[in-house]
N, C-alpha and C positions, 0 to 999 in steps of 0.2 A: 504494500500500500504506500502511496505517495507520502502520507503523513508519518510513516514509520521510517522514512529515509533519514539518514544522518545529515546534519548541516554541513559537516566537513570531515574529511579523513586526512590524517597526516601520513603520507607515504614516505618510507625511509625513516621511521620514528626511532630506530635504534642507532642511526648514524650520528656523527659528531654534531651536526647542526640540528637534525631532527629531534634529538633529546631536548635541546633548548627550546624548540618550538613547542614541544609537548609541555614542558614546564611552564612556559608563558600561558598556554591555553588553560592549564590547571589553575593558574592564578587569576584568570579572568572569565571563567565559565559563567559566573552569575553577575557579570557586570555589563550586560548589553543595554541597560537602561530601561528595559521594558518588563523586567521581572521574569522573563522567560529564560529557561536554562538552555544554553547552546549544547546541542547533541553532537559530540565528536566521536570519531573512532581513530585508531592508530593501526598502521599496517607496515608490513615488511616481509622479508623472505623467511625469517625464523620467528616463530611464535614465542619461543623462549627468550630470545634476545630482545624482542619488542616488549615483552612483559618485564624484563629486567630494566629496560629503559624507562618504563612507566614507574617502576618502584623508585628509580633514581630521581626522576622528575618530581615525584610526590614527596620525597623525603624532606623533613623528618616525619611527615604524616604518612598514614597508610594510603595506598593508591585507591582511587574510586573504583567501586565494584561494577559500575554501570558503563564503563568505557569498553566497547568491544575491541578485541584484537583480531585483525584480519590478515590472513596470509596472502600476500601478493608479491609477484616477482616480475620485474620489468622484462625478463626474457620469456615470460609466459603470457601471451595475449589473452587466453581465456581467463586467467586469474585477474587481469586488469579489467576485463569486461565485467566480471562478477563484482569487482570492487566498485566500479562506476554505477552499477545498478543499486548500490546501497547508499549512495551519497549524492548530494547536490554540488559538492565542491571537493576537488582534490588539491591538497597542498603538497607539492612534490619537492622533497628534499633529497632526492637521489641524483647525485652528480658523479663525475662531470656530465653535464647535460648533452654534450656532443656525443657521448657514448650511450647514455641511458635514458635520455629525455624523450626522444621521439615516440617510442611505444606508448608512453603515458599520455602524451598529447593526442595521439591518434585515438586511443581508447576513449578519452574524454570527449573529443569532437564527435566521434561516432555515436556515443551515448547521450549527447546533448548535455554533458556535465561541464561545469565551469572548472577552470584550471589556473592555479597560481604556482610560481616557482621563484627561487631566489637567484636565478642564473644571471651571471654577468658576462655571458659568452655571446657576442654579437652575431657570429655566424649561425649558431643554433637558433637564436630568436628570429633572425631574418629568414632562415630556411623554413621554420615552422609557419611563419606568416605566408610565405610564398606557396607552401604546399597545402596548408589546411584552411586558409581564410574562407574560401568559398563554401566549403563543407561546414565550417563553423557557423557561417551565416544561416545556412539551411537548417541546422539542428539547434540553433540558439545557444551555442556554447561560447563562453567568453574565455579566451586564452590570454593570460597576462603574465609576462615574465618580468625580470628585473625588480623584484619586490624586496630586495635585501639591502644590506649595508653598502654594497658596491654602487648602488644606483639611487636609492632614496635621498641621501643627503645632497647629492649633486642636483637631482631633480628639484627638490625643494629650494635649493639655492638659486637655480635658474628662475624658478617661478617668482621667488621673492624679488630678485633683481629686476625682472621684467615689469613687476608691478610698481616699481619706483619711478617709472617714466610716464609722463603725461602725454596723451595723444596730441598731435600726430607723431610724436617722437617714439621710436622703438629702439631697443638695443640691437646693435649690429654684431657684436661678438661678446663672448663671456670667457673670462679667464678663471679657471677653477684649479685649486690646489688642495692636496690632501697631506696633512702632517700628522704623523703618529708619534705620540709621546707617552712614556710610561716609566714609572719607577722600577718596574720589573722587566724582565726579558720579554720581548715581543715575539710570539711564535704563532705560526699559522697551523692549519691542518693539512693532511696529505691531499684531500680532495681539492682544496683551493689551489695548492701547488700544481697538481696534475692538470686542472683546468687551465691555469696560466701557461704551462708548458705546451699543452696541446693547442691552445689558441695561437701562441707565437709560432709554433712549428707549422701551423696550417693557415697562416695569414694569407697565403696566395689563394686559398679556397674561398675566403671571405671576399677578396677583391674580385674573383671570378664571378661569384654570386651577385655582387653589386653591379658589375658591368652588364649582367644579363637582365637586370630589372630596370624599369623606368626610373629616371633620375627625379629626385624631388628636393625641394628646398630644405635646407637644414642649417642649424647654427654653425658658426665658424669656431673651431677649437684651435687655440694656439698657446704656446708656453713661452714665458720670458722671465727668467729668474737667475740670480747670481748664485748658482749652485747646481746640484744634480737634480734633474727632473726626468722621470720616466712616464711615458704615456700610459694611461690606465683607462679601463672601460668606463669609469665614472664620467669621463669627458668624451666618450664616443658620440659624435654628432648624431648618428642614426638612432642611438638609444634615447637621447634627449629630444630628438625630433619626433619620436614615436608617440 
């Protein structure tokens, strides 16, 4: 029954990022402002590992007993289709998305289910748009990427900056910088590292994809700083223009 479907399922709940997403949801389940409890599920390849992640996210309290654990594997289309039949929204935390994202997008679009991820991988996002846009329109599926730290601060910064101009003036370009500071050693996780390596090593594929598609207006991205600056996806013009 439609009213028995979950509001959202976190796929990849036992991964590095997925565990923190689960923990955030547990802290906000009753805070939607309308007094209605958000119904979520968590999913992954191993039921035991997902259950362990739920216990970690709920600590020091006991994990809620009414959160279903769903076995789903990105290499198993039937399991993804079954997952989509149980929810209205899939929060996909399984990366790198270049390798593991498309089967989840495909299942969501086919089932008319909404999709969110935290990808910062331009080629993946643009390829999904080119491949699944028309089908998503037909099934009513919303597919939205770049919902994580890589993208949201830059997006909000550009929006804030653009609102400081009074018509007919508009910003011509935006300079964006990311500075990491910590009293402790800064360390990433292997998934982020792998995504970065794959993105850099396959940059030619992204350019090939962009050349094959109609050109569209986009913000200009440039860097000018007395020091070391590395281009990062937070300032990718196609992401900010999307």
